[in-house]
Residue frames as a rotation matrix with the C-alpha (Angstrom) as fourth column:
UNK 1
0.845 0.159 -0.511 2.02
0.028 -0.967 -0.254 -24.30
-0.534 0.200 -0.822 2.11
UNK 2
0.744 -0.629 0.225 4.58
0.336 0.061 -0.940 -23.39
0.578 0.775 0.256 -0.61
UNK 3
0.452 -0.705 -0.546 8.11
0.724 -0.068 0.687 -22.92
-0.521 -0.706 0.480 0.71
UNK 4
0.427 -0.237 0.873 8.81
0.562 -0.687 -0.461 -19.41
0.708 0.687 -0.160 -0.22
UNK 5
-0.289 -0.607 -0.740 11.29
0.957 -0.198 -0.212 -17.23
-0.018 -0.769 0.639 1.71
UNK 6
0.384 0.441 -0.811 10.77
0.541 -0.819 -0.189 -13.75
-0.748 -0.367 -0.553 2.80
UNK 7
-0.323 -0.626 -0.710 13.31
-0.213 -0.683 0.699 -12.38
-0.922 0.377 0.088 0.41
UNK 8
-0.905 0.084 0.417 11.93
0.411 0.427 0.805 -14.48
-0.111 0.900 -0.421 -2.48
UNK 9
0.007 0.999 0.051 8.31
0.980 0.003 -0.201 -13.16
-0.201 0.051 -0.978 -1.78
UNK 10
0.221 -0.063 -0.973 9.48
0.147 -0.984 0.097 -9.63
-0.964 -0.164 -0.208 -1.75
UNK 11
-0.800 -0.577 -0.164 11.26
-0.169 -0.046 0.985 -10.24
-0.576 0.815 -0.061 -5.16
UNK 12
-0.656 0.612 0.442 8.13
0.754 0.495 0.433 -11.98
0.046 0.617 -0.786 -6.56
UNK 13
0.159 0.773 -0.615 6.01
0.724 -0.514 -0.459 -9.07
-0.671 -0.372 -0.641 -5.34
UNK 14
-0.101 -0.401 -0.911 8.00
-0.256 -0.874 0.413 -6.64
-0.962 0.274 -0.015 -7.26
UNK 15
-0.951 -0.307 -0.021 8.00
-0.133 0.349 0.928 -8.82
-0.278 0.885 -0.373 -10.40
UNK 16
-0.656 0.754 0.034 4.27
0.613 0.506 0.607 -10.02
0.441 0.419 -0.794 -10.41
UNK 17
-0.759 0.297 0.579 2.68
-0.372 -0.928 -0.011 -7.28
0.534 -0.224 0.815 -8.37
UNK 18
0.097 0.904 0.417 -0.31
-0.882 -0.116 0.456 -9.29
0.461 -0.412 0.786 -7.13
UNK 19
-0.323 -0.231 0.918 -0.81
-0.729 0.679 -0.086 -12.21
-0.604 -0.696 -0.388 -4.69
UNK 20
0.690 0.646 0.327 -3.02
-0.254 0.638 -0.727 -13.98
-0.678 0.419 0.604 -7.32
UNK 21
0.790 -0.381 -0.481 -0.27
-0.513 0.019 -0.858 -13.89
0.336 0.925 -0.180 -9.89
UNK 22
-0.334 -0.870 0.362 2.43
-0.923 0.224 -0.312 -15.03
0.191 -0.438 -0.878 -7.41
UNK 23
-0.017 0.459 0.888 0.09
-0.567 0.728 -0.387 -17.92
-0.824 -0.510 0.247 -6.49
UNK 24
0.922 0.323 -0.214 -0.32
-0.348 0.448 -0.823 -18.94
-0.169 0.834 0.526 -10.13
UNK 25
0.205 -0.909 -0.362 3.51
-0.784 0.068 -0.617 -19.30
0.585 0.410 -0.699 -10.40
UNK 26
-0.708 -0.522 0.476 3.71
-0.705 0.474 -0.528 -21.56
0.050 -0.709 -0.704 -7.41
UNK 27
-0.486 0.585 -0.650 0.38
0.028 0.753 0.657 -23.44
0.874 0.301 -0.382 -7.93
UNK 28
-0.664 0.312 -0.680 -1.12
0.738 0.125 -0.663 -22.09
-0.121 -0.942 -0.313 -4.72
UNK 29
0.347 0.899 0.269 -4.03
0.895 -0.403 0.192 -19.78
0.281 0.174 -0.944 -3.96
UNK 30
0.023 -0.179 0.984 -4.03
0.116 -0.977 -0.181 -16.08
0.993 0.119 -0.002 -3.64
UNK 31
0.850 0.365 0.380 -5.06
-0.345 -0.162 0.925 -16.53
0.399 -0.917 -0.012 0.05
UNK 32
0.763 -0.607 -0.222 -1.99
0.647 0.711 0.278 -18.64
-0.011 -0.356 0.935 0.64
UNK 33
-0.141 -0.758 0.636 0.24
0.706 -0.528 -0.473 -15.92
0.694 0.382 0.610 -0.66
UNK 34
0.258 0.373 0.891 -1.55
-0.273 -0.857 0.438 -13.51
0.927 -0.356 -0.119 1.51
UNK 35
0.995 0.089 -0.052 -0.97
0.017 0.359 0.933 -15.65
0.102 -0.929 0.356 4.58
UNK 36
0.307 -0.947 -0.092 2.69
0.939 0.317 -0.135 -15.82
0.157 -0.045 0.987 3.79
UNK 37
-0.097 -0.281 0.955 2.88
0.234 -0.939 -0.252 -12.00
0.967 0.199 0.157 3.41
UNK 38
0.678 0.409 0.611 1.18
-0.508 -0.341 0.791 -11.67
0.532 -0.847 -0.023 6.99
UNK 39
0.876 -0.388 -0.287 3.52
0.479 0.624 0.617 -14.32
-0.060 -0.678 0.733 8.50
UNK 40
-0.015 -0.990 0.142 6.58
0.979 -0.043 -0.198 -12.36
0.203 0.136 0.970 7.15
UNK 41
0.139 0.189 -0.972 5.15
0.657 -0.752 -0.052 -9.02
-0.741 -0.631 -0.228 7.83
UNK 42
-0.880 -0.425 0.213 5.17
0.377 -0.350 0.858 -7.81
-0.290 0.835 0.468 4.26
UNK 43
-0.201 0.843 -0.498 2.59
-0.119 -0.526 -0.842 -5.26
-0.972 -0.111 0.206 3.29
UNK 44
0.385 0.477 0.790 0.56
0.777 0.295 -0.557 -5.52
-0.498 0.828 -0.257 0.04
UNK 45
-0.702 -0.577 0.418 1.90
0.710 -0.516 0.480 -3.41
-0.061 0.633 0.771 -2.89
UNK 46
-0.410 0.642 0.648 -1.45
0.376 -0.528 0.761 -1.83
0.831 0.555 -0.025 -3.08
UNK 47
0.053 0.444 -0.895 -2.28
0.990 0.091 0.104 -1.34
0.127 -0.891 -0.435 0.58
UNK 48
0.056 -0.104 -0.993 -0.82
0.519 -0.847 0.118 2.13
-0.853 -0.522 0.006 0.81
UNK 49
-0.608 -0.156 0.778 -1.90
0.784 -0.274 0.557 4.05
0.126 0.949 0.289 -2.27
UNK 50
-0.347 0.517 -0.783 -3.22
0.584 -0.535 -0.611 7.37
-0.734 -0.669 -0.116 -1.03
UNK 51
-0.779 0.055 -0.625 -3.51
-0.452 -0.740 0.498 9.10
-0.435 0.671 0.601 -4.36
UNK 52
-0.835 0.428 -0.346 -5.54
-0.033 0.589 0.808 6.29
0.549 0.686 -0.477 -5.79
UNK 53
-0.498 0.651 -0.573 -7.65
0.867 0.363 -0.341 6.00
-0.013 -0.666 -0.746 -2.66
UNK 54
-0.547 0.328 -0.770 -8.37
0.035 -0.910 -0.413 9.81
-0.837 -0.252 0.486 -2.63
UNK 55
-0.854 0.227 -0.467 -9.36
-0.519 -0.355 0.778 9.65
0.011 0.907 0.421 -6.24
UNK 56
-0.708 0.600 -0.372 -11.74
0.469 0.794 0.388 6.74
0.528 0.100 -0.843 -5.49
UNK 57
-0.405 0.571 -0.714 -13.51
0.750 -0.239 -0.617 8.77
-0.523 -0.785 -0.332 -2.61
UNK 58
-0.593 0.177 -0.785 -13.89
-0.296 -0.955 0.008 11.72
-0.749 0.237 0.619 -4.96
UNK 59
-0.863 0.325 -0.387 -15.45
-0.306 0.273 0.912 9.65
0.402 0.905 -0.136 -7.66
UNK 60
-0.587 0.618 -0.523 -17.78
0.738 0.674 -0.030 8.12
0.334 -0.404 -0.852 -5.17
UNK 61
-0.386 0.427 -0.818 -18.77
0.586 -0.570 -0.575 11.35
-0.712 -0.701 -0.030 -3.70
UNK 62
-0.685 0.223 -0.694 -19.41
-0.621 -0.677 0.396 12.74
-0.381 0.702 0.602 -7.26
UNK 63
0.261 0.965 0.038 -21.96
-0.796 0.237 -0.556 9.89
-0.546 0.114 0.830 -7.75
UNK 64
-0.343 -0.386 -0.856 -19.89
-0.791 0.611 0.041 7.13
0.507 0.691 -0.515 -9.52
UNK 65
0.807 0.590 0.023 -21.02
-0.529 0.705 0.472 3.70
0.262 -0.393 0.881 -8.90
UNK 66
0.237 -0.761 0.604 -18.77
-0.657 0.333 0.677 1.38
-0.716 -0.557 -0.421 -6.95
UNK 67
0.540 -0.081 0.838 -18.85
0.481 0.847 -0.228 -1.03
-0.691 0.526 0.496 -9.92
UNK 68
0.889 -0.225 0.398 -17.58
0.281 -0.420 -0.863 1.65
0.361 0.879 -0.310 -12.28
UNK 69
0.600 -0.714 0.360 -14.85
-0.799 -0.520 0.301 2.67
-0.028 -0.469 -0.883 -9.82
UNK 70
0.408 -0.393 0.824 -13.83
-0.182 0.850 0.495 -0.94
-0.895 -0.352 0.275 -9.43
UNK 71
0.771 -0.022 0.637 -13.60
0.577 0.446 -0.684 -1.34
-0.269 0.895 0.357 -13.23
UNK 72
0.885 -0.393 0.250 -11.49
-0.172 -0.774 -0.609 1.82
0.433 0.496 -0.752 -13.71
UNK 73
0.206 -0.862 0.463 -8.89
-0.978 -0.193 0.075 0.90
0.025 -0.469 -0.883 -11.12
UNK 74
0.030 -0.140 -0.990 -9.05
-0.435 0.890 -0.139 -2.85
0.900 0.434 -0.034 -11.88
UNK 75
-0.829 -0.092 0.551 -10.18
-0.555 0.250 -0.793 -3.75
-0.065 -0.964 -0.258 -8.29
UNK 76
-0.644 0.706 -0.294 -12.82
0.607 0.706 0.365 -6.10
0.465 0.057 -0.883 -7.11
UNK 77
0.122 0.733 0.669 -16.07
-0.037 -0.671 0.741 -4.59
0.992 -0.116 -0.055 -5.90
UNK 78
0.829 0.309 -0.466 -15.53
0.460 0.096 0.882 -5.59
0.317 -0.946 -0.062 -2.31
UNK 79
-0.111 -0.957 -0.269 -12.09
0.992 -0.124 0.034 -4.30
-0.066 -0.263 0.963 -2.35
UNK 80
-0.592 -0.034 0.805 -13.35
0.296 -0.938 0.179 -0.99
0.750 0.344 0.565 -3.55
UNK 81
0.620 0.765 0.174 -15.94
0.062 -0.269 0.961 -0.88
0.782 -0.586 -0.214 -0.73
UNK 82
0.609 -0.414 -0.676 -13.16
0.793 0.317 0.520 -1.64
-0.001 -0.853 0.522 1.70
UNK 83
-0.574 -0.724 0.382 -10.97
0.763 -0.643 -0.070 1.20
0.296 0.251 0.921 0.30
UNK 84
-0.141 0.609 0.780 -13.96
0.124 -0.771 0.624 3.54
0.982 0.185 0.033 0.66
UNK 85
0.828 0.516 -0.218 -14.58
0.202 0.088 0.975 2.48
0.522 -0.852 -0.032 4.19
UNK 86
0.393 -0.737 -0.550 -11.02
0.894 0.165 0.417 2.52
-0.216 -0.656 0.723 5.39
UNK 87
-0.515 -0.689 0.510 -10.14
0.748 -0.652 -0.125 5.77
0.419 0.317 0.851 3.72
UNK 88
0.440 0.726 0.529 -13.19
0.177 -0.647 0.741 7.62
0.880 -0.233 -0.413 5.22
UNK 89
-0.549 -0.678 0.488 -11.74
-0.287 -0.396 -0.872 9.58
0.785 -0.619 0.023 8.17
UNK 90
-0.467 0.424 -0.776 -12.73
0.823 0.530 -0.206 8.19
0.324 -0.735 -0.596 11.67
UNK 91
-0.882 0.169 -0.440 -13.59
0.112 -0.832 -0.543 11.85
-0.458 -0.528 0.715 12.70
UNK 92
-0.649 0.692 -0.315 -16.33
-0.651 -0.292 0.700 11.89
0.393 0.660 0.640 9.97
UNK 93
-0.320 0.502 -0.803 -17.68
0.293 0.859 0.420 8.49
0.901 -0.101 -0.422 11.20
UNK 94
-0.626 0.021 -0.780 -17.71
0.780 0.004 -0.626 9.69
-0.010 -1.000 -0.019 15.01
UNK 95
-0.923 0.283 -0.261 -19.20
-0.268 -0.959 -0.093 12.98
-0.276 -0.016 0.961 14.12
UNK 96
-0.467 0.768 -0.437 -22.01
-0.403 0.255 0.879 11.21
0.787 0.587 0.191 12.18
UNK 97
-0.368 0.313 -0.876 -22.70
0.648 0.761 0.000 9.00
0.667 -0.568 -0.483 15.26
UNK 98
-0.827 -0.019 -0.562 -22.86
0.476 -0.557 -0.681 11.95
-0.300 -0.830 0.469 17.59
UNK 99
-0.841 0.510 -0.180 -25.23
-0.541 -0.786 0.298 13.71
0.011 0.348 0.937 15.40
UNK 100
-0.333 0.687 -0.646 -27.46
-0.188 0.623 0.759 10.72
0.924 0.374 -0.078 15.04
UNK 101
-0.507 0.060 -0.860 -27.38
0.789 0.433 -0.435 10.20
0.347 -0.899 -0.267 18.84
UNK 102
-0.915 0.196 -0.352 -28.40
0.023 -0.848 -0.530 13.85
-0.402 -0.493 0.772 19.49
UNK 103
-0.639 0.707 -0.301 -31.26
-0.662 -0.307 0.684 13.57
0.391 0.637 0.664 17.02
UNK 104
-0.230 0.607 -0.761 -32.66
0.294 0.788 0.540 10.35
0.928 -0.100 -0.360 18.70
UNK 105
-0.698 -0.008 -0.716 -32.52
0.712 -0.106 -0.694 12.08
-0.070 -0.994 0.080 22.11
UNK 106
-0.941 0.325 -0.093 -34.52
-0.330 -0.943 0.049 14.95
-0.072 0.077 0.994 20.85
UNK 107
-0.434 0.806 -0.402 -37.42
-0.191 0.353 0.916 12.64
0.880 0.474 0.001 20.03
């Protein structure tokens, strides 16, 4: 794995923004950069973007396709699905499960 210090990785993240771009500079994969970030405890620059994530949820609830949302925000389709899944509140999920359980008991 590339020898990149924590301070250097933080600096590179500010300059290049994405793991893929940092990897290109060092001739390593995006996944290798991701592993370094996890090793050093550095969050992704895009991990916490509540305004963008809320806009993604609103677009999806208004009927926009995941592909269209991904294209608009320059994200991959799997990443867009992950954001939708992770941004959905746990209360909503548990309430849906309880409702489904009650419905199955009534049968």
